PLY file of the C-alpha trace (Angstrom):
ply
format ascii 1.0
element vertex 431
property float x
property float y
property float z
element edge 430
property int vertex1
property int vertex2
end_header
-10.03 -39.76 -38.25
-13.08 -37.85 -37.60
-12.43 -38.28 -33.74
-8.91 -37.17 -34.22
-10.29 -34.09 -36.16
-12.79 -33.44 -33.35
-10.27 -33.51 -30.74
-7.94 -31.31 -32.65
-10.80 -28.64 -33.28
-11.57 -28.86 -29.52
-7.97 -28.21 -28.43
-7.77 -25.22 -30.92
-10.96 -23.71 -29.76
-9.80 -24.23 -26.09
-6.75 -22.30 -26.90
-8.26 -19.48 -28.42
-10.66 -19.04 -25.72
-7.75 -19.30 -23.23
-5.63 -16.58 -25.15
-8.88 -14.35 -25.29
-9.29 -14.58 -21.75
-6.00 -13.93 -20.87
-6.28 -10.70 -22.92
-9.19 -9.58 -20.92
-7.36 -8.93 -17.65
-8.20 -5.72 -15.79
-8.20 -2.69 -17.83
-9.87 -0.28 -15.63
-6.62 1.48 -14.89
-6.77 3.53 -18.11
-10.02 5.31 -16.79
-8.45 6.38 -13.49
-7.44 10.07 -13.24
-4.34 11.53 -14.26
-3.21 14.98 -14.61
-4.26 16.81 -17.85
-1.46 17.16 -20.45
-1.56 20.78 -20.55
-1.08 23.06 -17.47
-3.45 20.98 -15.13
-3.21 23.29 -12.16
-1.64 26.40 -10.63
2.29 25.80 -11.12
1.73 23.35 -13.50
2.53 19.71 -12.20
1.93 18.31 -8.54
5.65 19.33 -7.77
4.89 23.07 -8.39
7.66 23.06 -10.70
6.24 25.68 -13.24
7.85 23.51 -15.98
6.62 21.43 -18.92
8.96 19.62 -21.35
7.25 20.57 -24.55
9.22 23.36 -26.38
7.53 26.79 -25.92
6.73 29.37 -28.71
9.31 32.07 -28.72
6.89 34.26 -30.78
3.51 34.77 -29.98
0.11 36.68 -30.95
-2.60 37.89 -28.90
-5.67 35.96 -29.88
-8.22 37.36 -27.30
-8.95 39.13 -23.91
-11.94 38.25 -21.66
-12.87 39.54 -18.42
-14.39 37.12 -15.71
-16.37 40.08 -14.24
-14.74 39.73 -10.90
-11.41 39.21 -9.44
-8.84 36.40 -9.90
-6.61 35.17 -7.35
-4.99 32.03 -8.76
-3.95 31.15 -12.47
-6.05 29.30 -14.77
-5.64 25.64 -15.39
-5.40 24.26 -19.07
-6.75 20.93 -20.03
-5.61 18.25 -22.56
-8.22 19.32 -25.07
-8.12 23.19 -24.93
-10.47 23.60 -22.12
-9.49 26.42 -19.64
-10.64 26.46 -15.89
-11.13 29.43 -13.96
-11.97 29.95 -10.34
-13.14 33.63 -10.06
-14.56 35.78 -7.01
-17.44 37.68 -8.58
-20.07 39.81 -6.86
-23.03 38.00 -8.59
-23.50 35.30 -11.20
-21.10 32.68 -12.25
-17.66 32.34 -10.55
-16.44 28.88 -11.62
-15.89 28.91 -15.63
-14.73 26.68 -18.25
-13.81 28.36 -21.44
-12.50 27.03 -24.91
-8.77 28.41 -25.07
-8.47 27.45 -28.60
-11.67 29.05 -29.77
-11.54 32.61 -28.68
-12.42 31.91 -25.18
-16.01 30.65 -25.86
-17.57 29.76 -22.70
-18.23 26.04 -22.32
-20.04 26.09 -19.13
-20.13 28.19 -15.58
-21.61 27.96 -12.43
-21.42 29.53 -8.99
-19.39 28.49 -5.86
-19.28 29.70 -2.28
-17.06 32.74 -2.31
-13.97 33.30 -0.37
-11.62 30.44 -1.80
-10.12 32.53 -4.76
-6.42 31.84 -3.73
-7.12 28.13 -4.68
-7.11 27.21 -8.33
-8.82 24.45 -10.15
-7.36 21.18 -11.24
-8.22 19.54 -14.82
-7.43 15.86 -15.28
-6.83 13.98 -18.52
-10.48 13.65 -19.12
-11.20 17.34 -18.51
-13.05 16.36 -15.30
-12.38 19.55 -13.13
-11.74 19.55 -9.45
-12.09 22.72 -7.25
-12.72 23.72 -3.77
-15.06 26.00 -1.91
-15.40 26.67 1.92
-16.50 23.49 3.52
-16.34 21.41 0.39
-14.44 19.65 -2.40
-16.22 19.33 -5.84
-15.64 17.36 -9.04
-17.18 18.48 -12.34
-17.40 16.65 -15.81
-16.97 18.25 -18.98
-20.41 19.78 -18.24
-21.47 21.88 -15.55
-23.42 19.04 -13.49
-21.63 18.01 -10.46
-20.06 14.54 -10.57
-19.63 14.49 -6.77
-19.40 16.90 -3.62
-17.64 16.21 -0.49
-17.45 17.78 2.90
-14.18 19.06 4.40
-12.89 21.08 7.11
-11.79 24.52 5.78
-11.13 25.68 2.09
-9.31 23.32 -0.03
-5.90 24.56 -1.41
-5.51 23.84 -5.15
-5.98 20.01 -5.37
-3.24 17.51 -6.71
-3.37 14.22 -8.29
-1.01 11.70 -6.17
-1.10 8.53 -8.25
-3.78 7.45 -10.88
-7.22 7.92 -9.25
-5.95 9.50 -6.05
-6.84 13.04 -5.32
-4.94 14.99 -2.69
-6.68 17.99 -0.73
-5.10 20.02 1.68
-7.45 22.57 3.51
-6.41 25.95 4.80
-7.22 24.75 8.37
-4.94 21.78 8.03
-7.05 18.82 7.09
-5.38 16.41 4.83
-7.56 13.88 2.87
-7.14 11.51 -0.07
-10.22 10.94 -2.40
-11.04 8.39 -4.98
-11.17 10.92 -7.90
-13.80 8.97 -9.65
-16.77 8.84 -6.92
-15.28 11.07 -4.30
-14.93 8.36 -1.66
-12.36 9.15 1.14
-9.24 6.85 0.69
-7.58 5.93 3.94
-7.91 8.04 7.16
-7.54 11.74 6.98
-5.01 13.79 8.92
-5.46 16.75 11.14
-2.49 18.88 11.30
-4.03 21.61 13.54
-5.71 20.60 16.82
-9.06 22.16 18.27
-10.41 23.27 14.89
-14.03 23.86 14.89
-15.40 21.64 12.06
-18.56 23.93 11.52
-16.38 27.06 10.71
-14.80 26.36 7.31
-14.23 30.19 6.74
-12.28 30.83 9.81
-9.01 32.73 9.00
-9.64 32.66 5.29
-8.77 36.47 5.04
-5.21 35.52 6.31
-4.65 33.04 3.27
-3.66 35.48 0.60
-1.29 37.60 2.56
0.10 34.55 4.29
-0.67 35.44 8.02
-0.96 33.38 11.17
-4.53 32.90 11.20
-4.34 30.82 7.94
-2.39 27.64 8.99
-1.90 26.30 5.67
-1.86 29.38 3.19
-0.28 27.83 0.03
-0.84 24.64 -2.13
1.18 21.65 -1.25
3.81 20.01 -3.32
4.12 16.39 -4.22
6.77 14.01 -5.62
6.02 10.51 -6.59
9.51 9.62 -5.64
9.97 9.54 -2.96
6.13 9.73 -2.10
6.33 12.75 -0.18
3.97 15.79 0.21
5.32 19.09 1.66
3.37 21.97 2.78
3.80 25.02 4.91
2.19 25.00 8.22
1.49 27.95 10.72
0.63 26.28 13.98
-1.55 28.16 16.63
0.57 30.47 18.86
3.63 29.91 16.82
5.90 32.86 15.85
6.47 31.63 12.21
5.23 28.94 9.72
7.23 25.60 9.35
7.67 23.20 6.69
5.78 19.64 7.10
6.76 16.45 5.09
4.03 13.79 4.84
4.62 10.33 3.50
2.04 8.72 1.04
2.07 5.11 0.53
-0.67 3.95 -1.91
-2.18 0.64 -0.74
-0.90 0.86 2.77
-2.28 1.62 6.17
-1.81 4.25 7.18
-1.96 5.88 3.79
-0.61 9.11 5.29
2.07 9.61 7.97
3.68 12.81 9.05
7.34 12.34 8.33
9.23 15.43 9.62
8.83 19.12 10.60
11.39 21.63 9.56
11.99 25.21 10.97
15.10 25.62 8.96
13.83 28.46 6.73
14.63 31.73 7.82
11.59 33.65 9.09
9.45 30.72 7.98
8.49 29.56 4.36
6.45 31.92 2.06
4.37 30.58 -0.75
4.26 27.09 -2.11
7.24 24.88 -2.01
8.69 23.30 -5.05
10.25 19.81 -5.64
13.28 18.95 -7.70
12.60 16.59 -10.71
14.35 13.61 -8.72
12.15 14.47 -5.58
15.34 14.74 -3.48
15.31 18.62 -2.85
12.47 21.13 -1.90
12.93 24.64 -2.83
10.88 27.44 -0.91
11.07 31.29 -0.35
12.17 32.34 3.03
10.55 35.43 4.58
14.28 36.67 5.33
14.63 37.43 1.50
16.47 34.13 0.83
15.81 31.04 -1.45
16.23 27.72 0.43
17.04 24.42 -0.75
16.05 21.46 1.66
16.70 17.76 1.95
13.25 16.26 1.11
14.33 13.05 3.37
14.27 15.10 6.44
13.82 18.81 5.89
17.33 19.58 6.76
18.79 22.84 5.01
21.21 22.19 1.82
21.79 25.80 1.02
20.35 29.12 0.86
20.82 32.25 -1.37
20.00 35.82 -0.75
17.63 37.18 -3.34
17.52 40.67 -1.68
13.76 40.88 -2.25
10.82 39.30 -0.88
9.77 36.56 -3.45
6.01 36.29 -3.03
5.60 33.54 -5.55
7.19 30.07 -5.91
10.42 29.54 -8.11
10.43 27.58 -11.17
12.67 24.74 -11.61
13.78 22.57 -14.59
14.71 19.05 -14.64
18.57 19.83 -14.89
18.34 22.18 -11.90
17.93 25.55 -13.34
15.80 27.76 -10.85
14.29 30.94 -11.78
13.36 32.76 -8.46
9.81 33.79 -7.73
8.36 37.31 -8.32
6.74 40.01 -6.43
6.88 43.79 -5.89
10.47 44.88 -6.19
11.53 41.47 -7.65
14.54 41.05 -10.00
14.73 38.16 -12.66
17.41 35.68 -11.23
18.59 32.48 -12.64
20.15 29.98 -10.12
21.90 26.72 -10.73
21.68 23.95 -7.92
25.19 22.72 -7.47
24.37 20.15 -4.88
25.89 21.66 -1.57
25.56 25.11 -2.79
23.77 27.62 -5.23
25.29 29.48 -7.99
23.68 32.60 -9.37
24.02 32.15 -13.29
22.46 35.58 -13.97
20.40 38.52 -12.82
18.20 40.85 -14.52
18.08 44.24 -12.84
16.29 46.13 -15.24
13.04 44.14 -15.00
10.71 43.58 -12.42
9.05 40.29 -12.60
5.70 40.10 -10.78
4.71 36.50 -11.30
6.17 32.84 -11.21
8.09 32.26 -14.41
6.88 29.30 -16.44
9.34 27.19 -18.24
8.68 25.45 -21.62
11.77 23.19 -22.38
15.17 24.24 -21.98
15.10 27.37 -24.40
11.86 29.38 -23.47
10.31 30.91 -20.36
7.53 33.28 -19.77
6.91 35.62 -16.91
4.85 38.93 -16.41
6.72 42.04 -15.97
6.25 45.70 -14.95
5.77 47.67 -18.36
6.42 51.34 -17.92
4.72 53.04 -14.88
1.63 51.38 -14.54
1.30 48.65 -17.38
1.96 44.84 -17.51
3.67 42.82 -20.12
4.18 39.01 -20.89
7.89 38.76 -21.34
9.50 35.76 -23.14
13.15 35.10 -22.07
15.77 32.54 -22.60
16.29 30.76 -19.22
19.83 29.86 -19.78
20.92 33.75 -19.62
17.78 35.66 -18.87
17.81 37.64 -22.03
14.41 38.93 -23.49
13.38 37.11 -26.70
10.14 39.13 -27.12
7.74 41.24 -24.84
3.82 41.68 -25.33
2.17 44.49 -23.60
-1.04 43.38 -21.79
-3.77 45.83 -23.03
-5.64 47.99 -20.28
-3.97 45.51 -17.51
-4.72 46.43 -14.01
-4.06 44.75 -10.70
-1.39 42.15 -10.35
-0.75 39.04 -12.44
-1.76 35.69 -11.04
0.48 33.32 -13.09
1.32 31.97 -16.63
-0.21 28.93 -17.92
1.30 26.81 -20.92
-1.22 24.70 -23.02
-0.35 21.39 -24.65
-0.88 23.26 -27.99
1.92 25.82 -26.82
-0.64 28.44 -26.23
0.14 30.78 -23.42
-2.59 32.13 -20.91
-1.99 34.78 -18.18
-4.39 36.81 -16.11
-4.54 39.56 -13.66
-6.09 40.10 -10.26
-8.52 42.51 -11.59
-10.19 39.38 -13.65
-8.80 39.84 -17.26
-7.64 36.72 -18.95
-5.30 37.24 -21.99
-4.83 34.10 -24.64
-1.66 34.08 -26.78
-1.09 31.73 -29.50
2.17 30.71 -31.22
2.84 33.33 -34.01
0 1
1 2
2 3
3 4
4 5
5 6
6 7
7 8
8 9
9 10
10 11
11 12
12 13
13 14
14 15
15 16
16 17
17 18
18 19
19 20
20 21
21 22
22 23
23 24
24 25
25 26
26 27
27 28
28 29
29 30
30 31
31 32
32 33
33 34
34 35
35 36
36 37
37 38
38 39
39 40
40 41
41 42
42 43
43 44
44 45
45 46
46 47
47 48
48 49
49 50
50 51
51 52
52 53
53 54
54 55
55 56
56 57
57 58
58 59
59 60
60 61
61 62
62 63
63 64
64 65
65 66
66 67
67 68
68 69
69 70
70 71
71 72
72 73
73 74
74 75
75 76
76 77
77 78
78 79
79 80
80 81
81 82
82 83
83 84
84 85
85 86
86 87
87 88
88 89
89 90
90 91
91 92
92 93
93 94
94 95
95 96
96 97
97 98
98 99
99 100
100 101
101 102
102 103
103 104
104 105
105 106
106 107
107 108
108 109
109 110
110 111
111 112
112 113
113 114
114 115
115 116
116 117
117 118
118 119
119 120
120 121
121 122
122 123
123 124
124 125
125 126
126 127
127 128
128 129
129 130
130 131
131 132
132 133
133 134
134 135
135 136
136 137
137 138
138 139
139 140
140 141
141 142
142 143
143 144
144 145
145 146
146 147
147 148
148 149
149 150
150 151
151 152
152 153
153 154
154 155
155 156
156 157
157 158
158 159
159 160
160 161
161 162
162 163
163 164
164 165
165 166
166 167
167 168
168 169
169 170
170 171
171 172
172 173
173 174
174 175
175 176
176 177
177 178
178 179
179 180
180 181
181 182
182 183
183 184
184 185
185 186
186 187
187 188
188 189
189 190
190 191
191 192
192 193
193 194
194 195
195 196
196 197
197 198
198 199
199 200
200 201
201 202
202 203
203 204
204 205
205 206
206 207
207 208
208 209
209 210
210 211
211 212
212 213
213 214
214 215
215 216
216 217
217 218
218 219
219 220
220 221
221 222
222 223
223 224
224 225
225 226
226 227
227 228
228 229
229 230
230 231
231 232
232 233
233 234
234 235
235 236
236 237
237 238
238 239
239 240
240 241
241 242
242 243
243 244
244 245
245 246
246 247
247 248
248 249
249 250
250 251
251 252
252 253
253 254
254 255
255 256
256 257
257 258
258 259
259 260
260 261
261 262
262 263
263 264
264 265
265 266
266 267
267 268
268 269
269 270
270 271
271 272
272 273
273 274
274 275
275 276
276 277
277 278
278 279
279 280
280 281
281 282
282 283
283 284
284 285
285 286
286 287
287 288
288 289
289 290
290 291
291 292
292 293
293 294
294 295
295 296
296 297
297 298
298 299
299 300
300 301
301 302
302 303
303 304
304 305
305 306
306 307
307 308
308 309
309 310
310 311
311 312
312 313
313 314
314 315
315 316
316 317
317 318
318 319
319 320
320 321
321 322
322 323
323 324
324 325
325 326
326 327
327 328
328 329
329 330
330 331
331 332
332 333
333 334
334 335
335 336
336 337
337 338
338 339
339 340
340 341
341 342
342 343
343 344
344 345
345 346
346 347
347 348
348 349
349 350
350 351
351 352
352 353
353 354
354 355
355 356
356 357
357 358
358 359
359 360
360 361
361 362
362 363
363 364
364 365
365 366
366 367
367 368
368 369
369 370
370 371
371 372
372 373
373 374
374 375
375 376
376 377
377 378
378 379
379 380
380 381
381 382
382 383
383 384
384 385
385 386
386 387
387 388
388 389
389 390
390 391
391 392
392 393
393 394
394 395
395 396
396 397
397 398
398 399
399 400
400 401
401 402
402 403
403 404
404 405
405 406
406 407
407 408
408 409
409 410
410 411
411 412
412 413
413 414
414 415
415 416
416 417
417 418
418 419
419 420
420 421
421 422
422 423
423 424
424 425
425 426
426 427
427 428
428 429
429 430
């Protein structure tokens, strides 16, 4: 009897140990970097859609306004826990700053980067680690100002993107494409060089051409990435070419090679301008043409699906909702235009000729969108509108705003933050 009880006890203990060990598999995936739940980088997600699914607030109140004491050339990033990341260009002192957006913009920390890369914004992951470039390097910071890692690159990194959990995409303005382990900064796979003959010691060459998107800056805008079909699309102005082209790169996690050049397209009239944008299913790439048209391309091969005249030069990317509603990009002389992708053609749903939209519109769910418009002769205002028909819902003047708007970011808590090139950042909360 005692022997039988002993055997039973041993069997039970063995079963418990086996069950416990089975539950102790590799759980490291939860610590791998993923985009923040707020507005992790310029244009929101890695596809540059400028869309987030949470319903936005249609009534706001200005909570705070604060200066970076310099210039801003890119939108702010909003993290999961209310942190706000800014890559400013300042004559002295701090240039990279992290503020608490939900605490009257209290500064959490700041440091100074090598100047010249202001057109690239920072990226925040779900743990509020920050990734940002400076000429010749990509850096990562934890929630404090001490550097997690710093790695050399050739050129100035555009706004970084997270490809898959733990993989950070960096494309420099001189055409170097790298994937890093977001945790420790190790290069994953083999980098691609899209431009031959680049001097690896001159990472500032052509930087002055990036903001106006001229020929000496090969990659003037941040890339777009779609996990399905695993494609990176970017604009590339090759040496001695008359105009830039679009390039599609295939990303295959765990494969060798990790990155391959899939296609090159010169379909866009006059060449692309500003960042490309993916549709929600990854099948279509939208991009502004220098011919004052909005273009839709098949992501499989870069062939054109349709184009539609805007009758103005859109200098910022469009925003795209999951159901295919496109709000055309902004710029001097721009109109507010809503377009539906009907597959083989575009249908203009509505047009607002009475407002001049100066930034990319940011959509928050199906019923609310935000953009910055001209207010009177010299002023600026944050406009809330219904993307279904373009009608104005609310408008909020930006006090003492000068310069041009650099974008609208939407937080996980429905706060809205916009900023101007003259370095003033405005924080709005739901009213």
